[in-house]
N, C-alpha and C positions, 0 to 999 in steps of 0.2 A: 613685109613678112610679119606674121604675128609674133608677139613676145610672150604669149600665154604658154605656160608649161603644164599646169594642172588646174582642175576646177572641182570644187565640192559644193553641193547643196547641203546646208546645215539645218537640221531641225532644232528650233529653239523653243518649241512649245506647241500647244494646240488650243484652239478656241471653238467652242460649240455655240452656234447661233442660228437664227432663222435664215433660210437661204436668200431671202430678199436683201440681206446685207450685201450679198455678192451679185445677185441678178435683179436688176431694177424692175419692180412690179411683177416679179415671178417668184414663186416658191412660198407663198403665204402658208404658214403652219407647218412647213417642212424644216426640220432641224438638220443641220450638217455640221460635221467636225472638220475644221480647216487647219492645215499645218501653218505654223508661223515660221517663216524661213529666213535665213541669211545665206549668202553665197560667198565662198572664199575663192579667190582667183590668184594663183601664184604665177608671177611673170618673171621674166629675166631682169626686170627693173624694180622688183619688190612685190609685196602682197597687197591685194585690194580686197576689201570686204564690202559687199553690197548689202546694206541694212544690218541692224544689230538686235532686232527682236525687242521684247518687253524689258522693263526694269523689274528684276526679280524682287527687289525690296518692296515694291508697291503690291506685290502679290503675296509675300510672306509675312509682312508686318500687318497685324490686324487693323491698327489705326490707319495706316496708309492705304490698305486695301479698301476700307470703308470710305476714306476720303476721295480716292480716285475712281473707284468702281461702284460705289454705293448707289449711284443713280442710273447705272446701266440696266437696260431691259433684259440682258442675258447674264449668265454667270461669267465671272472674269476668266481670262485665259488660264491654262494649266501649264506650269513650267516646273518640270522635275529638276533635280540637281544636275543630272547628266545633260539636260537641255541647255543649261547656261553656257554662253559662248566660251568663257574661259575653260570649262570642262570639255567642250567639243574640241577646242584648239589643243588642249593637253593631250588628247588621244592621238593627235598628229605630231606630238612632240613640240608644240608651239605654245606661246603665251600671247595675251593681247599686245604686248610690246613688240611682237614680231609682225604685227599688221602696220603697214606704212600709210595706207590710204583707206578711209571709210567714206563710201559713197552712199548717200541717203536718197533712195528713190522718192521718198516723201517723209514727212515728219510726224505721222500718226504714231500713237503710243506703241503699237505692235511692230514698228519699224525703227523707231529712234530711241526707245526706252533704255537700251543698253549702252548709250553713249558714254556713261560715266566710266566704263572700262576702257575707253578708247580716246580719251581727250588728248593723248599724246600724238595721235595720228593727224595727218592732213585730212580735214573734213570737207567733203564736197556736198553742196545742195544748190538747187535752183533758187535764184534770188527771189522769184515770185513765191516760191514755197516758204521760204523763211519769213517773208512779209505776212503771208496768210497764217502761218503758225503763230506768229506774234500777236495777231488780232485778238483771239483766235477765230478762224473762219468756221470751225465746227468743234463739237465736243470731243472728237477723237485726238485733238492736240492736247498734250499735257505740257504746259509751259515749263514745269519742273524738269522735264527730260533733257532740255537743251539750254536751260538758264545759265549753267556754269560754263558753257562753251565760250571761249574768248575770241576765237578766230575761225572764220569760215572761208572756204574757197567757193565763192558764189559764181554760178554760171547762168547763162540766159538762152542757150541754144545747144544744138548737137555739138559734141567735141570728143576728141580722143584723149583718154587718160594715158594710155600707152598704145603703141601699135598693136591692134587686135582687140582692144577694149574701148568701145565707143559708147558714150552716153547719148541717149535718144530722148528728145523732148516729147512727152506724151501727156499733155495736160487734160484735165476733165474730171478725173476722180478728185484731184486737188488742183490748186492753181498752178503749181510748178512740178507736177509729177514727172519723173524721169525713168525710162527703161534703160536696158543695157544690152548691147550686142557683143558677144564674146566669141572670138575666133579661136577654136581649139587647134592644137598642132596637127591633129588628124580628124577627118570626118567633118560633118556639117557644123557650121556655127550654131551657137545657142543664142536665142533672143529672149532675154529675161523680160517678161511683160511688166513685172511688178504688179501693182494693183490697178493698172490699166485693164487687166483681165485676170480676175480671181480664178475663174474656172475655164475649162475647155469650152463650155457652153457659151461663155462670153464671146469667144472668138468665132466659133462655128455659126452661132445664130446672130452675131453682132448685137449683143445685149450689153447695155451700159452697166457698170457697177451700181449697187444700190445707192451709195452715197456719191453725189456729184457736186462739184464746186458750184456754189450759188444755186443749187438745185436745178442745174441746167445740164442736160445730157448731151448737148450738141458737140462740145469738144471731146467728150469721152468717146462718143461713137466715131468721130473723125480719127481719134488716136488709135482705136481698134483697127480701123480700116488701113491706117498708115502702117501699123505693125504688120498686118497681113501682107501688104504690098512690099514692105521691106524684106519680109521673110521670102517672098516669091523672088525678089530680085537677087538676094544673097544666097538662097538655098538654106536659110537658117531654119532650125526647129524652134517653134514658139513654145515657151514654157510659161503656163499660167502660174500664178503665185500662191493661191490658197486651195489648190485642188488636191485632196488627199490621195485619191487613186493614181493620179498622174505622178505625184511625188513618190509614192511607194514603188511605182513601176520604174522610176529613174534613179532612185537612191542607191548608192553603192558604198556609202560611208562605212569605214574610213578609207575605202579605196577611191581614188580620184577618177574623174573623167580626164583623159589625156588625148 
């Protein structure tokens, strides 16, 4: 039986970029605005946070902004004060200290940048992801985001965090990307794709994300197909990670999904 009690998607900012970032070899010249999301899962055994968004300090401080985003082909993400995770949690009567586990789908800057607010928590990441981030395997890893972390809970395959919350290995976008299956108390489970599928289009047309580990889309496409098969087997609803229309249609914050 699932231990999940409540579930919230949390908007932590937005990023406007060419669509090719999300759909490999598709969307040249087309600009889209993507939500940068985290997901809070309240369980009978504590609170789990999937991803933590960007580091607001690197966006607000001009020197840090230039250092980390100066070479980017697009403008940096936008993070309003109300988008910061401590502010989102405060609306729910919580603080970062009330989060017990932080699960990183991967360690790119828009998913791991907010770790400095959650170093007290148990931090989960795939062992291959941590190794790739430390290389770094691509420019979307900011070593500063996770340099201060002293201890990681490293995984290498699918596993249950608690009954009803299962980590799903979906490499391809990055070396150790992980998705998450969340079984709600009522209704269909939710399958958080993470960046294995930014947009509904990635799933429907089986299009790899623009950035693939070692520039090879083979694993990314296999992971999309595995997510679709898992959704079919479990009756889960697939949730793409950077699809603004999808997010707006499913966001109820501060009301949870239960």
